[in-house]
DSSP file (Angstrom, degrees, kcal/mol; ACC not computed):
  #  RESIDUE AA STRUCTURE BP1 BP2  ACC     N-H-->O    O-->H-N    N-H-->O    O-->H-N    TCO  KAPPA ALPHA  PHI   PSI    X-CA   Y-CA   Z-CA
    1    1 A X     >        0   0    0      0, 0.0     4,-1.9     0, 0.0     5,-0.1   0.000 360.0 360.0 360.0 -40.0   44.8   49.3   21.2
    2    2 A X  H  >  +     0   0    0      1,-0.2     4,-2.4     2,-0.2     5,-0.2   0.852 360.0  51.1 -67.2 -34.3   42.8   47.9   24.1
    3    3 A X  H  > S+     0   0    0      2,-0.2     4,-2.4     1,-0.2    -1,-0.2   0.878 108.4  51.8 -68.8 -37.8   39.5   48.9   22.4
    4    4 A X  H  > S+     0   0    0      2,-0.2     4,-2.3     1,-0.2    -2,-0.2   0.926 110.4  47.9 -64.5 -42.8   40.6   47.1   19.3
    5    5 A X  H  X S+     0   0    0     -4,-1.9     4,-2.6     2,-0.2    -2,-0.2   0.907 112.5  49.7 -62.9 -44.2   41.4   43.9   21.3
    6    6 A X  H  X S+     0   0    0     -4,-2.4     4,-2.8     1,-0.2     5,-0.2   0.905 110.3  51.0 -62.0 -39.8   38.0   44.2   23.0
    7    7 A X  H  X S+     0   0    0     -4,-2.4     4,-2.3     2,-0.2    -2,-0.2   0.909 110.5  47.8 -62.8 -43.6   36.3   44.6   19.7
    8    8 A X  H  X S+     0   0    0     -4,-2.3     4,-2.8     2,-0.2    -2,-0.2   0.911 113.1  48.9 -63.9 -42.8   38.1   41.5   18.3
    9    9 A X  H  X S+     0   0    0     -4,-2.6     4,-2.8     2,-0.2     5,-0.2   0.942 112.9  47.0 -63.0 -48.8   37.1   39.4   21.4
   10   10 A X  H  X S+     0   0    0     -4,-2.8     4,-2.3     1,-0.2    -1,-0.2   0.886 113.6  47.9 -62.3 -38.1   33.5   40.5   21.2
   11   11 A X  H  X S+     0   0    0     -4,-2.3     4,-2.4    -5,-0.2     5,-0.2   0.932 113.0  48.4 -66.0 -45.6   33.3   39.8   17.5
   12   12 A X  H  X S+     0   0    0     -4,-2.8     4,-2.0     1,-0.2    -2,-0.2   0.919 112.3  48.7 -62.0 -42.6   34.9   36.4   18.0
   13   13 A X  H  X S+     0   0    0     -4,-2.8     4,-2.6     2,-0.2     5,-0.2   0.901 109.2  53.2 -63.9 -41.4   32.5   35.6   20.8
   14   14 A X  H  X S+     0   0    0     -4,-2.3     4,-2.6    -5,-0.2    -2,-0.2   0.940 111.0  45.9 -59.3 -47.3   29.6   36.7   18.7
   15   15 A X  H  X S+     0   0    0     -4,-2.4     4,-2.2     2,-0.2    -1,-0.2   0.830 111.7  51.2 -68.2 -30.5   30.6   34.4   15.9
   16   16 A X  H  X S+     0   0    0     -4,-2.0     4,-2.4    -5,-0.2    -1,-0.2   0.933 112.7  45.6 -69.3 -45.3   31.2   31.5   18.2
   17   17 A X  H  X S+     0   0    0     -4,-2.6     4,-2.5     2,-0.2    -2,-0.2   0.901 113.3  50.5 -63.2 -41.4   27.8   31.9   19.8
   18   18 A X  H  X S+     0   0    0     -4,-2.6     4,-2.4    -5,-0.2    -1,-0.2   0.908 110.6  49.3 -62.7 -42.5   26.2   32.2   16.4
   19   19 A X  H  X S+     0   0    0     -4,-2.2     4,-2.5     2,-0.2    -2,-0.2   0.900 111.0  49.4 -63.0 -42.3   28.0   29.0   15.2
   20   20 A X  H  X S+     0   0    0     -4,-2.4     4,-2.8     2,-0.2    -2,-0.2   0.931 111.5  48.7 -66.3 -43.7   26.9   27.1   18.3
   21   21 A X  H  X S+     0   0    0     -4,-2.5     4,-2.4     2,-0.2    -2,-0.2   0.916 112.3  49.5 -58.8 -44.0   23.2   28.2   17.8
   22   22 A X  H  X S+     0   0    0     -4,-2.4     4,-1.2     2,-0.2    -2,-0.2   0.922 111.5  48.1 -62.2 -43.4   23.4   27.3   14.1
   23   23 A X  H  X S+     0   0    0     -4,-2.5     4,-0.8     1,-0.2     3,-0.5   0.919 112.5  49.0 -64.1 -44.5   24.8   23.9   15.0
   24   24 A X  H >X S+     0   0    0     -4,-2.8     4,-0.8     1,-0.2     3,-0.7   0.870 105.9  57.1 -63.8 -36.4   22.1   23.3   17.6
   25   25 A X  H 3< S+     0   0    0     -4,-2.4    -1,-0.2     1,-0.3    -2,-0.2   0.797 107.1  49.3 -67.1 -25.8   19.3   24.3   15.3
   26   26 A X  H 3< S+     0   0    0     -4,-1.2    -1,-0.3    -3,-0.5    -2,-0.2   0.654 113.9  45.9 -83.4 -16.3   20.5   21.6   12.8
   27   27 A X  H << S+     0   0    0     -4,-0.8   137,-2.7    -3,-0.7     2,-0.5   0.412 100.1  73.9-107.8   1.5   20.5   19.0   15.6
   28   28 A X  E  <  +A  163   0A   0     -4,-0.8     2,-0.3   135,-0.2   135,-0.2  -0.964  57.9 178.8-116.2 131.6   17.2   19.7   17.3
   29   29 A X  E     -A  162   0A   0    133,-2.4   133,-2.3    -2,-0.5     2,-0.5  -0.930  17.9-141.6-128.4 155.1   13.9   18.7   15.7
   30   30 A X  E     -A  161   0A   0     -2,-0.3     2,-0.5   131,-0.2   131,-0.2  -0.966   5.5-161.5-121.2 133.4   10.3   19.0   16.8
   31   31 A X  E     -A  160   0A   0    129,-2.3   129,-2.5    -2,-0.5     3,-0.0  -0.956   8.7-154.7-106.8 124.1    7.6   16.4   16.2
   32   32 A X  S    S+     0   0    0     -2,-0.5     2,-0.3   127,-0.2   127,-0.1   0.725  73.9  10.5 -74.4 -20.4    4.1   17.8   16.5
   33   33 A X  S    S-     0   0    0    125,-0.1     2,-0.2   127,-0.1    -1,-0.1  -0.986  81.2 -95.0-152.8 159.9    2.5   14.4   17.4
   34   34 A X        +     0   0    0     -2,-0.3     2,-0.3   125,-0.1   124,-0.2  -0.533  50.8 155.6 -71.7 142.9    3.3   10.8   18.3
   35   35 A X  E     -B  157   0B   0    122,-1.9   122,-3.1    -2,-0.2     2,-0.5  -0.977  40.5-113.7-160.1 165.9    3.4    8.3   15.5
   36   36 A X  E     -B  156   0B   0     -2,-0.3     2,-0.3   120,-0.2   120,-0.2  -0.880  25.4-144.5-103.1 127.8    4.8    5.0   14.5
   37   37 A X  E     -B  155   0B   0    118,-2.8   118,-2.1    -2,-0.5     2,-0.4  -0.698  14.4-154.3 -89.6 146.6    7.3    4.8   11.7
   38   38 A X  E     -B  154   0B   0     -2,-0.3    15,-0.5   116,-0.2     2,-0.5  -0.973  11.8-171.7-125.1 135.0    7.2    1.8    9.4
   39   39 A X  E     -B  153   0B   0    114,-2.8   114,-2.5    -2,-0.4     2,-0.2  -0.973  19.2-141.8-124.9 117.2   10.0    0.2    7.3
   40   40 A X  E     -B  152   0B   0     11,-0.5   112,-0.2    -2,-0.5    -2,-0.0  -0.500  28.6-100.5 -78.9 143.8    9.0   -2.5    4.9
   41   41 A X    >   -     0   0    0    110,-2.0     3,-1.6    -2,-0.2    -1,-0.1  -0.335  31.1-126.4 -58.1 141.8   11.4   -5.4    4.5
   42   42 A X  T 3  S+     0   0    0      1,-0.3    -1,-0.1    -3,-0.1    -2,-0.1   0.883 106.5  48.5 -64.8 -40.2   13.4   -5.0    1.3
   43   43 A X  T 3  S+     0   0    0      2,-0.0    -1,-0.3     3,-0.0     2,-0.1   0.243  82.0 136.3 -84.8  14.0   12.5   -8.3   -0.3
   44   44 A X    <   -     0   0    0     -3,-1.6     2,-0.3   107,-0.1   106,-0.1  -0.395  50.3-113.0 -70.6 137.6    8.7   -7.9    0.4
   45   45 A X  S    S+     0   0    0    104,-0.3   104,-0.1    -2,-0.1     2,-0.1  -0.891  83.1  35.6-117.0 147.2    6.4   -8.9   -2.4
   46   46 A X    >   -     0   0    0     -2,-0.3     3,-1.2   102,-0.1    -1,-0.1   0.639  60.1-161.5 -85.9 156.0    4.5   -7.5   -4.4
   47   47 A X  T 3  S+     0   0    0      1,-0.2    -2,-0.1    -2,-0.1     3,-0.1   0.561  85.2  71.7 -77.0  -8.8    6.3   -4.2   -5.0
   48   48 A X  T 3  S+     0   0    0      1,-0.2    11,-2.5    11,-0.1     2,-0.4   0.470  95.0  58.4 -85.6  -1.8    3.1   -2.6   -6.3
   49   49 A X  E <  S-G   58   0C   0     -3,-1.2     2,-0.5     9,-0.2     9,-0.2  -0.964  75.5-178.0-124.3 111.9    1.8   -2.6   -2.8
   50   50 A X  E     -G   57   0C   0      7,-2.1     7,-3.1    -2,-0.4     2,-0.5  -0.930  15.8-155.4-119.7 130.5    4.1   -0.6   -0.5
   51   51 A X  E     +G   56   0C   0     -2,-0.5   -11,-0.5     5,-0.2     2,-0.2  -0.896  28.3 154.1-104.9 131.4    3.7    0.0    3.2
   52   52 A X        -     0   0    0      3,-2.6     3,-0.4    -2,-0.5   -13,-0.1  -0.800  60.1 -82.1-141.3-175.7    5.3    3.1    4.7
   53   53 A X  S    S+     0   0    0    -15,-0.5   -17,-0.1    -2,-0.2    52,-0.1   0.842 127.2  50.6 -61.8 -33.2    4.9    5.4    7.6
   54   54 A X  S    S-     0   0    0      1,-0.2    52,-0.4   -16,-0.1     2,-0.3   0.770 121.5 -89.4 -80.8 -24.2    2.2    7.4    5.8
   55   55 A X        -     0   0    0     -3,-0.4    -3,-2.6    49,-0.2     2,-0.5  -0.998  58.8 -34.6 154.8-156.9    0.1    4.3    4.9
   56   56 A X  E     -GH  51 103C   0     47,-2.6    47,-2.5    -2,-0.3     2,-0.5  -0.908  49.1-155.7-107.0 129.3   -0.4    1.6    2.2
   57   57 A X  E     -GH  50 102C   0     -7,-3.1    -7,-2.1    -2,-0.5     2,-0.5  -0.909   3.4-161.4-107.3 129.6    0.2    2.6   -1.4
   58   58 A X  E     -GH  49 101C   0     43,-3.0    43,-1.7    -2,-0.5     2,-0.4  -0.952   8.9-147.2-111.5 124.0   -1.5    0.7   -4.2
   59   59 A X  E >>  - H   0 100C   0    -11,-2.5     4,-2.2    -2,-0.5     3,-1.4  -0.769  11.3-139.1 -91.1 131.4   -0.2    1.0   -7.7
   60   60 A X  T 34 S+     0   0    0     39,-3.0    40,-0.1    -2,-0.4    -1,-0.1   0.616  96.1  75.0 -67.5 -12.7   -2.8    0.8  -10.6
   61   61 A X  T 34 S+     0   0    0     38,-0.4    -1,-0.3     1,-0.1     3,-0.1   0.844 114.3  21.8 -68.2 -30.7   -0.4   -1.3  -12.7
   62   62 A X  T <4 S+     0   0    0     -3,-1.4     2,-0.4     1,-0.2    -2,-0.2   0.802 128.1  45.4-102.6 -38.5   -1.2   -4.3  -10.4
   63   63 A X  S  < S-     0   0    0     -4,-2.2    -1,-0.2   -15,-0.2     2,-0.1  -0.911  75.0-133.6-117.4 133.1   -4.5   -3.3   -8.8
   64   64 A X    >   -     0   0    0     -2,-0.4     3,-1.5     1,-0.1    26,-0.3  -0.370  28.5-111.1 -77.4 162.0   -7.6   -1.9  -10.6
   65   65 A X  T 3  S+     0   0    0      1,-0.3    26,-1.8    25,-0.1    25,-0.3   0.727 117.7  59.8 -64.3 -22.5   -9.5    1.2   -9.3
   66   66 A X  T 3  S+     0   0    0     24,-0.2    -1,-0.3    23,-0.1    73,-0.1   0.525  77.3 116.9 -87.8  -5.3  -12.4   -1.2   -8.5
   67   67 A X    <   -     0   0    0     -3,-1.5    23,-2.5    22,-0.1     2,-0.5  -0.384  60.7-137.9 -60.1 139.2  -10.3   -3.3   -6.1
   68   68 A X  E     -DC  89 139B   0     71,-3.0    71,-2.7    21,-0.2     2,-0.9  -0.895   3.8-144.9-108.5 126.1  -11.6   -3.2   -2.5
   69   69 A X  E     +DC  88 138B   0     19,-3.0    19,-1.8    -2,-0.5    18,-0.9  -0.801  25.0 177.7 -84.4 110.5   -9.3   -2.9    0.5
   70   70 A X  E     -     0   0B   0     67,-2.2    16,-2.4    -2,-0.9    17,-1.1   0.974  49.5 -36.6 -81.3 -62.2  -11.2   -5.0    3.0
   71   71 A X  E     -DC  85 137B   0     66,-1.1    66,-2.9    14,-0.2     2,-0.4  -0.983  40.5-132.1-161.1 168.3   -9.1   -5.0    6.1
   72   72 A X  E     -DC  84 136B   0     12,-2.4    12,-2.7    -2,-0.3     2,-0.4  -0.991  18.4-159.0-131.1 120.1   -5.6   -5.1    7.6
   73   73 A X  E     -DC  83 135B   0     62,-3.1    62,-2.5    -2,-0.4     2,-0.5  -0.840   8.1-151.0 -99.3 138.2   -4.7   -7.5   10.4
   74   74 A X  E     -DC  82 134B   0      8,-3.2     7,-2.7    -2,-0.4     8,-1.2  -0.923  14.4-177.4-112.8 127.8   -1.6   -6.7   12.5
   75   75 A X  E     -DC  80 133B   0     58,-2.8    58,-2.4    -2,-0.5     2,-0.4  -0.940   9.9-165.8-121.7 145.7    0.4   -9.4   14.2
   76   76 A X  E >  S-DC  79 132B   0      3,-2.4     3,-1.3    -2,-0.4    56,-0.2  -0.990  81.2 -10.3-130.7 124.2    3.4   -9.1   16.5
   77   77 A X  T 3  S-     0   0    0     54,-2.3    -1,-0.1    -2,-0.4    55,-0.1   0.896 130.1 -56.9  53.9  43.9    5.6  -12.2   17.2
   78   78 A X  T 3  S+     0   0    0     53,-0.5     2,-0.5     1,-0.2    -1,-0.3   0.654 114.4 118.1  64.0  20.2    2.9  -14.3   15.4
   79   79 A X  E <  S-D   76   0B   0     -3,-1.3    -3,-2.4     0, 0.0     2,-0.2  -0.973  70.1-118.0-116.3 130.8    0.1  -13.1   17.8
   80   80 A X  E     +D   75   0B   0     -2,-0.5    -5,-0.2    -5,-0.2     3,-0.1  -0.452  37.5 168.4 -64.1 126.7   -2.9  -11.2   16.6
   81   81 A X  E     -     0   0B   0     -7,-2.7     2,-0.3     1,-0.4    -6,-0.2   0.583  56.1 -38.0-118.8 -15.6   -2.9   -7.7   18.2
   82   82 A X  E     -D   74   0B   0     -8,-1.2    -8,-3.2     2,-0.0    -1,-0.4  -0.912  47.8-129.3 168.9 167.1   -5.5   -5.8   16.2
   83   83 A X  E     -D   73   0B   0     -2,-0.3     2,-0.5   -10,-0.2   -10,-0.2  -0.948   7.8-142.3-138.1 159.8   -7.2   -5.1   12.9
   84   84 A X  E     -D   72   0B   0    -12,-2.7   -12,-2.4    -2,-0.3     2,-0.6  -0.975  17.0-155.5-123.1 112.6   -8.1   -2.2   10.7
   85   85 A X  E     +D   71   0B   0     -2,-0.5   -14,-0.2   -14,-0.2   -15,-0.1  -0.815  27.0 156.1 -93.1 124.3  -11.4   -2.6    8.9
   86   86 A X  E     -     0   0B   0    -16,-2.4   -16,-0.2    -2,-0.6   -15,-0.2   0.809  16.4-177.2-111.7 -61.2  -11.6   -0.4    5.8
   87   87 A X  E     +     0   0B   0    -17,-1.1     2,-0.4   -18,-0.9   -17,-0.2   0.933  38.6 135.1  51.8  54.9  -14.0   -1.8    3.2
   88   88 A X  E     -D   69   0B   0    -19,-1.8   -19,-3.0     3,-0.0    -1,-0.2  -0.982  57.3-118.6-130.7 144.2  -13.2    0.9    0.6
   89   89 A X  E >   -D   68   0B   0     -2,-0.4     3,-1.6   -21,-0.3     4,-0.4  -0.484  30.7-118.5 -72.4 150.1  -12.6    0.8   -3.2
   90   90 A X  G >  S+     0   0    0    -23,-2.5     3,-1.4     1,-0.3   -24,-0.2   0.832 113.3  61.7 -62.4 -31.3   -9.2    2.0   -4.2
   91   91 A X  G 3  S+     0   0    0    -26,-1.8    -1,-0.3     1,-0.3     4,-0.1   0.690 100.8  55.2 -69.2 -14.5  -10.7    4.8   -6.2
   92   92 A X  G <  S+     0   0    0     -3,-1.6    -1,-0.3   -27,-0.2    -2,-0.2   0.493  93.3  90.3 -93.1  -4.4  -12.2    6.2   -3.0
   93   93 A X  S <  S-     0   0    0     -3,-1.4     2,-0.3    -4,-0.4    10,-0.2  -0.277  95.9 -74.3 -84.0 175.1   -8.9    6.4   -1.2
   94   94 A X  E     -I  102   0C   0      8,-1.3     8,-3.1    -2,-0.1     2,-0.6  -0.554  45.1-137.4 -72.3 127.8   -6.5    9.4   -1.2
   95   95 A X  E     +I  101   0C   0     -2,-0.3     6,-0.2     6,-0.2     3,-0.1  -0.780  32.8 164.1 -88.6 120.5   -4.7    9.8   -4.5
   96   96 A X  E     +     0   0C   0      4,-0.8     2,-0.3    -2,-0.6    -1,-0.2   0.666  69.3  20.6-108.9 -24.2   -1.1   10.7   -4.0
   97   97 A X  E >  S-I  100   0C   0      3,-1.2     3,-1.3     1,-0.0    -1,-0.3  -0.926  79.9-113.5-136.1 161.2    0.1    9.9   -7.5
   98   98 A X  T 3  S+     0   0    0     -2,-0.3     3,-0.1     1,-0.2    -3,-0.0   0.708 116.7  51.0 -69.8 -14.0   -1.6    9.7  -10.9
   99   99 A X  T 3  S+     0   0    0      1,-0.1   -39,-3.0   -40,-0.0   -38,-0.4   0.222 116.9  10.7-108.3  15.6   -0.8    6.0  -10.9
  100  100 A X  E <   -HI  59  97C   0     -3,-1.3    -3,-1.2   -41,-0.3    -4,-0.8  -0.991  58.2-123.1-176.9 172.9   -2.0    4.9   -7.5
  101  101 A X  E     -HI  58  95C   0    -43,-1.7   -43,-3.0    -2,-0.3     2,-0.4  -0.803  18.4-146.3-124.9 163.0   -3.9    5.5   -4.2
  102  102 A X  E     -HI  57  94C   0     -8,-3.1    -8,-1.3    -2,-0.3     2,-0.6  -0.997   5.2-152.7-135.7 137.4   -3.0    5.4   -0.6
  103  103 A X  E     -H   56   0C   0    -47,-2.5   -47,-2.6    -2,-0.4     2,-0.5  -0.947  19.5-149.1-104.2 121.1   -4.8    4.4    2.6
  104  104 A X        +     0   0    0     -2,-0.6   -49,-0.2   -49,-0.2     3,-0.1  -0.795  23.6 169.0 -96.0 129.1   -3.5    6.2    5.6
  105  105 A X     >  +     0   0    0     -2,-0.5     4,-2.3   -51,-0.3     5,-0.2  -0.009  33.7 122.7-127.0  28.0   -3.7    4.3    8.9
  106  106 A X  H  > S+     0   0    0    -52,-0.4     4,-1.8     1,-0.2   -70,-0.2   0.918  80.6  45.9 -59.7 -45.5   -1.6    6.4   11.3
  107  107 A X  H  > S+     0   0    0      1,-0.2     4,-1.6     2,-0.2    -1,-0.2   0.832 110.1  55.0 -65.8 -31.5   -4.5    6.8   13.8
  108  108 A X  H  > S+     0   0    0      2,-0.2     4,-2.3     1,-0.2    -1,-0.2   0.891 106.6  49.9 -70.0 -38.0   -5.3    3.2   13.5
  109  109 A X  H  X S+     0   0    0     -4,-2.3     4,-3.2     1,-0.2     5,-0.4   0.899 107.7  54.5 -65.5 -38.4   -1.8    2.2   14.5
  110  110 A X  H  X S+     0   0    0     -4,-1.8     4,-1.5     1,-0.2    -1,-0.2   0.882 110.2  47.5 -61.1 -37.8   -1.9    4.5   17.5
  111  111 A X  H  < S+     0   0    0     -4,-1.6    -2,-0.2     2,-0.2    -1,-0.2   0.923 118.2  40.2 -69.3 -43.6   -5.1    2.8   18.6
  112  112 A X  H  < S+     0   0    0     -4,-2.3    -2,-0.2     1,-0.2    -3,-0.2   0.929 127.5  29.9 -70.1 -48.5   -3.6   -0.7   18.1
  113  113 A X  H  < S-     0   0    0     -4,-3.2     6,-1.1    -5,-0.2     7,-0.8   0.590 120.8 -93.0 -92.1 -15.0   -0.1   -0.1   19.5
  114  114 A X    ><  -     0   0    0     -4,-1.5     3,-1.1    -5,-0.4    -1,-0.2   0.147  22.3-107.4 107.5 136.6   -0.9    2.6   22.0
  115  115 A X  T 3  S+     0   0    0      1,-0.3    -1,-0.1    -4,-0.1    -4,-0.1   0.783 120.9  28.3 -68.3 -26.6   -0.9    6.4   21.7
  116  116 A X  T 3  S-     0   0    0     -6,-0.1    -1,-0.3    42,-0.1    -2,-0.1   0.031 119.6 -98.2-122.6  28.3    2.1    6.7   23.9
  117  117 A X  S <> S+     0   0    0     -3,-1.1     4,-0.6    -7,-0.1    -3,-0.2   0.813  82.6 134.3  63.9  35.0    3.8    3.4   23.1
  118  118 A X  T  4  +     0   0    0      2,-0.1    -4,-0.2     1,-0.1    -1,-0.1   0.657  58.7  54.5 -90.4 -15.1    2.4    1.9   26.2
  119  119 A X  T  4 S+     0   0    0     -6,-1.1    -5,-0.1     1,-0.1    -1,-0.1   0.927 125.5   8.2 -87.8 -45.3    1.1   -1.4   24.9
  120  120 A X  T  4 S-     0   0    0     -7,-0.8    -2,-0.1    -6,-0.1    -1,-0.1   0.411  86.5-129.3-120.4  -1.1    4.1   -3.1   23.1
  121  121 A X     <  -     0   0    0     -4,-0.6    -3,-0.1    -8,-0.2     3,-0.1   0.933  32.0-163.8  46.7  57.9    7.1   -0.8   24.0
  122  122 A X        -     0   0    0     -9,-0.2    -1,-0.1     1,-0.1    33,-0.1  -0.412  28.7 -92.0 -68.4 145.5    8.2   -0.4   20.4
  123  123 A X        -     0   0    0     31,-0.4    33,-2.8     1,-0.1     6,-0.2  -0.177  44.1-110.9 -57.6 150.6   11.8    0.9   20.0
  124  124 A X  B >   -e  156   0B   0     31,-0.2     3,-2.1     1,-0.2    33,-0.2  -0.312  53.2 -61.7 -77.9 167.2   12.2    4.6   19.7
  125  125 A X  T 3  S+     0   0    0     31,-1.5    -1,-0.2     1,-0.3     3,-0.1  -0.169 125.4  40.9 -51.0 139.8   13.3    6.3   16.5
  126  126 A X  T 3  S+     0   0    0      1,-0.3     2,-0.3    -3,-0.1    -1,-0.3   0.084 112.5  62.3 102.6 -19.5   16.8    5.2   15.4
  127  127 A X  S <  S-     0   0    0     -3,-2.1     2,-0.4    29,-0.1    -1,-0.3  -0.908  73.3-140.5-128.4 159.1   16.1    1.6   16.4
  128  128 A X        -     0   0    0     -2,-0.3     2,-0.6    -3,-0.1    27,-0.2  -0.947   5.5-141.7-125.2 145.7   13.5   -0.8   15.0
  129  129 A X  E     - F   0 154B   0     25,-2.8    25,-2.2    -2,-0.4     3,-0.3  -0.924  26.5-159.6-102.9 124.6   11.3   -3.4   16.5
  130  130 A X  E     +     0   0B   0     -2,-0.6    23,-0.1    23,-0.2   -53,-0.0  -0.407  58.6  70.8 -93.1 171.4   11.0   -6.5   14.3
  131  131 A X  E     +     0   0B   0      1,-0.3   -54,-2.3    21,-0.2   -53,-0.5   0.534  61.3 133.9 101.1   8.3    8.4   -9.2   14.3
  132  132 A X  E     -CF  76 152B   0     20,-1.2    20,-2.2    -3,-0.3     2,-0.4  -0.759  30.3-173.4 -92.1 136.0    5.4   -7.2   12.8
  133  133 A X  E     -CF  75 151B   0    -58,-2.4   -58,-2.8    -2,-0.4     2,-0.5  -0.997  10.2-158.9-129.0 131.4    3.3   -8.7   10.1
  134  134 A X  E     -CF  74 150B   0     16,-3.1    16,-2.7    -2,-0.4     2,-0.7  -0.954   4.1-161.2-106.4 119.2    0.5   -7.0    8.2
  135  135 A X  E     -CF  73 149B   0    -62,-2.5   -62,-3.1    -2,-0.5     2,-0.6  -0.915  12.3-163.2 -98.3 117.5   -2.1   -9.3    6.5
  136  136 A X  E     -CF  72 148B   0     12,-3.5    12,-2.8    -2,-0.7     2,-0.6  -0.901   2.3-159.7-107.8 123.6   -3.8   -7.2    3.9
  137  137 A X  E     +CF  71 147B   0    -66,-2.9   -67,-2.2    -2,-0.6   -66,-1.1  -0.901  16.7 171.7-104.4 122.1   -7.1   -8.5    2.6
  138  138 A X  E     -CF  69 146B   0      8,-2.6     8,-3.4    -2,-0.6     2,-0.5  -0.932  24.5-144.4-127.5 155.1   -8.3   -7.1   -0.7
  139  139 A X  E     -CF  68 145B   0    -71,-2.7   -71,-3.0    -2,-0.3     6,-0.2  -0.974  21.1-139.3-120.1 118.7  -11.1   -8.2   -3.0
  140  140 A X    >   -     0   0    0      4,-3.0     3,-2.1    -2,-0.5   -77,-0.0  -0.260  29.1-102.3 -72.1 166.6  -10.4   -7.9   -6.7
  141  141 A X  T 3  S+     0   0    0      1,-0.3    -1,-0.1     2,-0.1   -74,-0.0   0.713 121.8  58.8 -64.1 -20.4  -13.0   -6.6   -9.2
  142  142 A X  T 3  S-     0   0    0      2,-0.1    -1,-0.3     1,-0.0    -2,-0.0   0.452 122.8-102.9 -88.4   1.2  -13.8  -10.1  -10.3
  143  143 A X  S <  S+     0   0    0     -3,-2.1     2,-0.3     1,-0.3    -2,-0.1   0.286  75.0 138.8 100.2  -9.2  -14.7  -11.2   -6.7
  144  144 A X        -     0   0    0     -5,-0.1    -4,-3.0     1,-0.0     2,-0.4  -0.518  46.5-140.3 -69.9 131.0  -11.5  -13.0   -5.8
  145  145 A X  E     - F   0 139B   0     -2,-0.3     2,-0.4    -6,-0.2    -6,-0.2  -0.805  20.5-165.4 -92.1 133.4  -10.3  -12.4   -2.2
  146  146 A X  E     - F   0 138B   0     -8,-3.4    -8,-2.6    -2,-0.4     2,-0.5  -0.960  11.9-152.0-125.6 136.3   -6.5  -12.0   -2.0
  147  147 A X  E     - F   0 137B   0     -2,-0.4     2,-0.5   -10,-0.2   -10,-0.2  -0.933  11.2-169.9-107.0 126.6   -4.3  -12.1    1.2
  148  148 A X  E     - F   0 136B   0    -12,-2.8   -12,-3.5    -2,-0.5     2,-0.5  -0.976   7.6-156.0-117.3 125.0   -1.1  -10.2    1.0
  149  149 A X  E     - F   0 135B   0     -2,-0.5     2,-0.4   -14,-0.2  -104,-0.3  -0.881  12.0-176.7-104.7 125.9    1.4  -10.7    3.8
  150  150 A X  E     - F   0 134B   0    -16,-2.7   -16,-3.1    -2,-0.5     2,-0.5  -0.985  15.6-150.4-125.7 129.5    3.9   -8.0    4.5
  151  151 A X  E     + F   0 133B   0     -2,-0.4  -110,-2.0   -18,-0.2     2,-0.3  -0.836  28.2 172.7 -94.2 131.8    6.7   -8.1    7.2
  152  152 A X  E     -BF  40 132B   0    -20,-2.2   -20,-1.2    -2,-0.5     2,-0.4  -0.938  30.9-133.3-137.3 158.6    7.6   -4.7    8.6
  153  153 A X  E     -B   39   0B   0   -114,-2.5  -114,-2.8    -2,-0.3     2,-0.4  -0.893  25.9-159.6-105.9 143.0    9.8   -3.1   11.2
  154  154 A X  E     -BF  38 129B   0    -25,-2.2   -25,-2.8    -2,-0.4   -31,-0.4  -0.962  11.4-178.0-128.6 142.9    8.2   -0.4   13.4
  155  155 A X  E     -B   37   0B   0   -118,-2.1  -118,-2.8    -2,-0.4     2,-0.4  -0.928  24.7-122.3-132.8 160.8    9.7    2.3   15.5
  156  156 A X  E     -Be  36 124B   0    -33,-2.8   -31,-1.5    -2,-0.3     2,-0.6  -0.884  14.3-158.2-108.2 129.5    8.0    5.0   17.7
  157  157 A X  E     -B   35   0B   0   -122,-3.1  -122,-1.9    -2,-0.4     2,-0.2  -0.952  17.9-142.5-109.0 119.6    8.5    8.7   17.2
  158  158 A X        -     0   0    0     -2,-0.6  -127,-0.2  -124,-0.2  -125,-0.1  -0.547  17.7-109.5 -86.3 142.2    7.7   10.7   20.3
  159  159 A X  S    S+     0   0    0     -2,-0.2     2,-0.2  -127,-0.1  -127,-0.2  -0.423  78.8  35.1 -66.6 139.9    6.0   14.1   20.3
  160  160 A X  E    S-A   31   0A   0   -129,-2.5  -129,-2.3    -2,-0.1     2,-0.2  -0.716  99.1 -23.6 119.1-165.1    8.2   17.1   21.3
  161  161 A X  E     -A   30   0A   0     -2,-0.2     2,-0.3  -131,-0.2  -131,-0.2  -0.570  55.5-178.6 -85.1 145.2   11.8   18.2   20.8
  162  162 A X  E     -A   29   0A   0   -133,-2.3  -133,-2.4    -2,-0.2     2,-0.5  -0.995  22.8-134.5-143.0 146.6   14.5   15.7   20.2
  163  163 A X  E     +A   28   0A   0     -2,-0.3     2,-0.3  -135,-0.2  -135,-0.2  -0.867  31.8 174.3 -98.8 131.0   18.3   15.9   19.7
  164  164 A X        -     0   0    0   -137,-2.7     2,-0.3    -2,-0.5    -2,-0.0  -0.942  11.8-174.3-136.1 159.1   19.7   13.9   16.9
  165  165 A X        -     0   0    0     -2,-0.3     2,-0.5     2,-0.0  -138,-0.0  -0.972  28.8-110.0-147.4 158.3   23.1   13.5   15.2
  166  166 A X        -     0   0    0     -2,-0.3     2,-0.4     2,-0.0    -2,-0.0  -0.796  30.8-170.2 -95.1 131.9   24.4   11.6   12.2
  167  167 A X              0   0    0     -2,-0.5    -2,-0.0     1,-0.1     0, 0.0  -0.974 360.0 360.0-122.1 134.5   26.6    8.7   12.8
  168  168 A X              0   0    0     -2,-0.4    -1,-0.1     0, 0.0    -2,-0.0   0.433 360.0 360.0 -90.6 360.0   28.6    6.9   10.2
């Protein structure tokens, strides 16, 4: 009888430890590098140009393949903080869908805002820092230069392990 009770206790402890490890594995994530996450304002126009964490996406329904992405100026609280000079045609950018191209600027944001979030102290993941504006200069195939202004929120994701949980 005592051996049976010991067996039940050991089995119960095993499953409790297994459950705790499973729960922890779902709540701990690893980021291999520092980066800035970007969330575009919902009412931002035009919708054929989308800014996200991975970069700027151009849809061919609005922009031709011959359109040139000239540069991107970054402002924080209406002060110029840096620019990204590109000077590339959309057809030379990375194609992520059959209907558009994307310019990735993750490294450029690290240069402008700081590799370890040291320059502007952007909020960490889970919170957003508002007040960022991206002025995107493009040159259409007919030679017209167009300025597109996008308001975004930015957050910083730190390299390493982090504990997260879902809150309703």
